[in-house]
N, C-alpha and C positions, 0 to 999 in steps of 0.2 A: 459387623458393625459398617453401618451407612452414615454418610456425610450428613448432617442437620439441612435440614431445610429454612433457609434467609428470608425474613420479611421482604418486601418488595423498598423501603427503606435502606435496610442492610445491603441491598443488590444496587441501590442507588449510589450508597456511599462508596460502594468499591470501585466503582464505575464513574466516582464523578472527575478523577483526575483527568479522563480522556477529552476532558472538555478545555481542559488550559493546554493538552497535547496536540488537538486538533485546529484548538485558533494559531499556536506556533505554527504548525503545517500548512494553514492555509492564507498565513501573511505571508508566508515563505514563497508559497506557490505562487500567490498574486501579485507580489509586489516585488520579487528577486529581479526578474527579468529588468521591471524598471529600474532598481539601483544600478545594474549591471549599465543599461542604455546611459543612465543618467552622470555614471563613472567614465563612460567614453568607451564602451564595448559595440564591436560593431556586431550588426544584424546577425551574419552569418558565423559569428563566434559564441554568440547564446547559446546555441543547443550543446554545442562543447563543453561549455563552463557548467551548462545542466548536467551533464552526465555525473557528476559527484556523488547528484542527489541520489539516483538508483542505486548505483554502484557502490555506496556506504551501505545501503541497507543492506544490498544481497552480502556482503562480509561481515556487518555489525551483527546485524539480528541469530542468527547461527550460533554466533561465538557467546555472543551476552546469554540466549537461552542457555547453550550448556552450560556455563559459568554458574546461571541463576538455579538451575537445577542440582548442582553439587554447594551451593551457599544456604548455609545457616549460621545468622548470627542475633543476638538478642534484638534488634530492631525485625526480625524476621526471615525469608527465603527471598522472595521478589523485591520486595521494600526497599531496600539498600539500594538497588538499580530504578526504582522508580525516582528517590531522591536525589541519587548520584547526577541521573539524565537531566531533571529539572532543575538543579542546580545550574547546569553547565549550560541549557540551553535558554534557561533566562537569562544570564549573563550575554549569549551569544547574540539575541534579540535586543540588548541593549547597546550592543557594540556595532550589528550589522550596518544600520543605516547610517551610524557615524564614520562609515569606512573613507578615509580620506583618499585611497587611489583602489581600481580596480582590483589586484591583487588581492590585496585584503578582504575584498568584499567574496570574491573566491573562496579566499581560504578559510572566512568566517561561515559561508554555505555549509562548506563540507562538516565546519565544527558545530555548527547551529545540526545539520541532519544528522552525524552521528548522536551528539545527545540527546535528540527525539527520540531517535531509532532507538538507545539507551532503555527510557523510559518507556516507549509504549511496546517492546517486547514482551516484556513480562505481564505487562498488564493483560494480554490474551492468555498468558499461562495462568495467569491470576484466577482467570473467571472457573478454567479447568481444574485447580487444585482447590476451590473452596465451597463450590458448588454441587450439589448432585446431578448426575445425567441429566434426570428432564426439568434441571430450571436452567441447564445452560442456555437453552434457547432467548429465555429470557434474560440472562445476563449479556449476551453479546446482544440481545438487541438493546438493553440499556448501552452498552457501548457506542451503538449506531443513532441513538436519540440522541446523544453528547456530541458524536461528532459531527452530527447533521447543524445541531446548536451551533457549536463552534464553530464551526467552516461559516455557517450563515451570517453571524455576527463579524467575525475577522472579516469577512469579504466588505462589509458594509465601513469598517472602522475608519479609513482613511474618509470618506465621504460623511459618516459622523461628526468628524473632526472638524473637515470643511466647515461643516453645515455650523459650528459651534462659534468660527470664525477664527479658527485656525488653518496659516496660509498652506493652500496648494502647490503653489511654484512657488521655484526659489532660483537663485543665480544657476549661470550654468555650471556644474560639476558638483552642485550641492543637492543633499536630498531635501526636498519639501518637508515643512514642520509637519503635516497631516500623516505623511508615514513614519516619521521617527514616532511622532506621539501613539499611534496606533502599535509598532514596536514595543512601545516602553508597556502600554497598557497589557498587550500581549503577554510579556514576560513576566509581570507582575500575576496575572490571574493564573499562569501556567505553576506559577512555583505554589500560590494560593490552593490550587485544585488539589494537586498531588499531594501537597501536605495535608489536607483534608481526609484523603484517602487513607494516606501513611498512619494517619493519627485514629480514625475512627474503623478501621476495619482489623480486624484479626487473620491470622494465619494458622494452618495447622503444621504440627511440627513434620519433621520427616518420620518420625515414628508412628504418628497417627495416621499419615501417607500411606505407608506402606502397610498399617493394618485394611486400611482400606482397600488394599489391592489385592489381600491375601485370597477373595473369593473369586478373582476374578481368573480366567483363562490368561496363562503367558503366553501369547502368540509372535512374540518379538524374539530377535536371534540374540542369544546369549553373549555378553561381554566375553568369557571364559571359553576361548579357544583353541586346539591342538595347534603345533607349529605346521601340522600339513595342510592344516586348513587354511592359515593366513597364508603356507607358500603357494596355495593353489589359488585364493583371493587375490594375492598377487600378480599370477599371470595375468585372469581376469582385468584387473586395474590398469597393467602395464599394456597391454593389448589394445584396452579402449582409449588409452592417454595418446598411445602412439597413433592411433586412428583417429583420432578428434585434432590433432595435432598435424597431421597429412592434411585433413580436410582445411584447415586454419590455412596451411600457406599454400593451396591451390585457390581456395576463395579469395584471399587477398592477391595473389598474383592475380588471378581474374579482373579483381576491379582494378588492378593501376593496370592491366594491360586494355580493359576496354573503355577506359577513363570513366566507372562508374560513380556514381555519389559517395563521397567520401566515407559518408555517414553510415556507409556498410561496412568499416572497418570495424564498429564499435561491436557487430555481429560478427565479424571474421574473429579478430584477434580479441576483442573484449571478451565475446561468450562463450565463444568454438574453442579459440586457444588457452583463454586461462582457463577453462573447463578439461582441457586434455591436457595441461601442465599439472593439475591439480591430481586427476587419476594416475599420471606418469609418478608422481614424486609418493604419494599413496602407494602407487604399486612397488616401487623401489624400497621404502620403510618397511611393507611388509616383507618383502624379497628378505632383507637385512635382520629379519627377526626384531626390529624396532619399532614395536608394536603399542606398547604402554605411555600412548600420548595421546591426546587432544585429539590431535588433526587425523589421525588414523580412523580413531573411536567414530568421529564424525561423517568422514568419509565411507565407513563402513556401514554409519545408523544410516545413511543416505541411500546406498545402496539398496538397504533392506528395509525401507520406509514402507507402513502398514498400508493393506491392499487399498483402503479406502482413501487414503491419503494423494496414491497414485491415481484413483479414478477420479478426485477432485480437484486433481492437477490441471487435465484439460477442462474442466467448467471452469477453474480458477484463469487459464491462459487466454482462453477464447473470451470471456468475462473483462479481463483487465486489457486485454489488446483493443474491446471497442471504448473501454472508458479513456487511454489515452489518444485515441485516433480523435473522439469528443473536445479532450481537453488543449491538444495541439492544433486542430483544422478546425474547431467551431467558429472562431472570429473569420479567418480569411475566409469559410464558406459561406456564410453569412454576409458578409460583406460585398464579396463577388458576385454569389449566385444570386441574392434576395435583391440584394443594393446596388447592382450594378457597377460596383468601384474597386478598383485596387489604390487608389490615390489616399494616402493616409492624411493628406492632411482636407481633405474634404468635409463638407458637412453630412453628405451620405454615411461615409466610411464610419465617423465616428459616433453618430448616430445607431448603426449598426452593430460597431462594437462597445457602447452603453450597453445595449439590450442583451447583446451578450454575457455582459456582467452580472444583468440581473435575471438572466438564464439561470447561470452558475448559483447564485443564490439561493434562486428560488428551488431548485432539486432538492440542494442540501432543509430547506424548510421540509418539503415535500418528504424526504428522509426520514427527518426528525418523527413526523407524525407518520410514517409507516411503520417505523421500527416497532410500532407496539402493536399496529392491526394484524402485520404477519404472523407472528406467534399464534394468533389466534386462529389464521387460517390453517398453520400448521398443524394445531392441535386436533381439529375436526377432520384436515386430509392428511400430508405429510411432509413433512421438509422438503424432499426431494422434490413433490409436487407445486409447492409453496414458492421455492428456487424457481422452477419451470416457468411458471405463469409472471415472476416478478421479472425474469429476464426476457423475457418474451415482450413484455409491457415495453421496458428499456430498448429492445431494440426497435420495435416498433414506435416509439418516442423520435429515437433519431434517424431514422429512415424518413419520418413526416416529417421532418426538415425542408426535406428535396421539394416538396409540394407547396410548400407555404409562397403565397403570391400577394397576401396583404398581412404585412408585417405588424399589426396590432399587439397592444398590449398582452393581451388574451389567448390571440393565436400564436403568438412569436416567443413571450415571457413562460409562459405557463404551460400551453398543451402541452409541448413535445415533452417538457420537462417534468410532467404527472409521472408518463412512463418511466423516465430516466431516474427520479426520486425514489420510484419503489423498487430500482433496478437496485441502488445504490445501497438504500435499508438490506436489502436481501445481501448482499454481494458481502458488504460489511460483519454479518452476523450468522448468517445459515448455515455456509461452509464450515465456521470456524465451531458450531455448536454441534455439526454432524461430525468432525475433526476431533473433537475434543475427547470423546465417548471413546473411541478407538485407542486412544495412548495410553503406557503406562506412565503414573506419575513422576517417576523416575527420570524420564525424557521427556515431558510436558512441555518445558520449556525449549528445549534444543527443537524439538517436531513442529512447535510455532513458529519458531527463528526459521526452519529449515521451508515450511509454507509460504513466507515469503518471498521467496525465489520464485515461486508462479504469479508474483505480483511485480516483482522487478523484470524476469527476463520480458514476458508481453511487451514492457513499458519498450525496455531498449530495442525489441524487435521491433516496433512499432515504430520507434523512432528512424529505426538503421531502414525498415522497406518500403515505409507508408508514401515519401517524398521521393522513391523512387517510382512505386506502382503509378504516382498522380503525375510523376511527369513524363515518363514513357508510356501509358495504357491511357491518361483519361485527360490527356491537353492541359494539364495543369488547373485542372477545375478541382479545387480541393473538398467539392461538394461529395465528390464521389469515394472521397475515405470515411466521410460518417456513414453512405450508405456499407460499404466495406465491414465498417463498427457496427452496423445495426444489425446487419447479418451475422457478424461473427456473436455478438450477443444472442441473438436467437440461437443460434447453431449451441451456443454454452447451455443454452434451457433444455435442449432435446437432449445433449450428454448426461444435464444432471437427472435426467428419470432412469438412467441406468445405475444409478449410486446403488449401492447396499446400504440403505440405512433403513434401518426399521424400527428406531427404539423412539418411546413413546415421550411426549411433554406435558410436562402442566404449567398454568396459568397461577402465579401468588394471587392468593384471596386476599 
């Protein structure tokens, strides 16, 4: 028994909700810092306020994936999560720009990011559920298309409303109407596009999905284990947990003693410390035979993730490390390295900053176009070779910014972003297509959620160490953060060539 091949428009419908999801994310990414500053946040406080976003995704996505794997209602398996997340995220998009004080805005960021993650995570599993393996590259490419289009228009919304006569300035402590209307528009699009997917797309029942899996060899760890197995595994988790906690304490003491950048505590306490604590708790629960719960299942499934997922983890790490270096440092690099200023009130600075906004919009537009070209290349070569080519293009695009001396619209806003846009389209589709074919249907949502770890962790690492590297080794010249990012993306492409992915793909006729 095999899954039916879907038409182009069926794949379009099941991915359409991603347009609204990405508009929500793009509005958040491009305007929340502005909202924080308007409400009185200091520049040094903004990175800490932003930590909420990646940490929320780190926690929410595997949990939502775990429960969506075990859900079946009249509405379906994944669709209840699409809808609940869309309702909450749309409400948050209306409330966020009307926050009267900073702490409410910070709280709304948590709620908004958590809600967007509730909608987004099951969408990844939805492709794996509904499409045969040969069509999954096309399915994730369609999501990449909507991500690119949604991000492009969302980043332009305040400017569009300004051109329509909406006020782009406001009194001290008040969010401009151009930003408010952009959030309102995004909230409406979010709920409408997700509703479109919910109404027009069908899901296979758990029984049908189980039948599809019967012909596949089960290479995954079984959930039924003996008491001796849990006792042995408990020792492993306890040892790892204690080791992580010791490293966390020593690293934190070194940060304090040598007066290093406080951002490094995100790495020492947030990643290493919390990871060690989770391992320790899991070990203690398994040692006392308290194993019939979701937490232990999640920890053990993470330990025994499929081999291809472990290989892709390194590709994802270096890819997303590069992306976050770009998102954090491009404005600083362009204004200082190319325009020669750090004065935020100067014409040169704001000219460079405006060009960065155009650069970011352009790479999303390129990604929307490339999302339909990459499956063609993958069809005639392979997915891992296609990903290699795309990542090398992205790395070279980031590195090329260092060599720009005449920042024209073409050399600045388009040329580097062609490579970045190609890489972005590939990052959003090909790893998921390679991964989904190796996952059992009853754990598709959970493993797609865990896969998000390899997006969030490099974000936290980049936020923690790039500032330290730039200040200690590169004389506070942020252009070198982009060079590090470019090299990281090329390394990710080289690693991609080592992945065991022999699946063939088809393009919809």
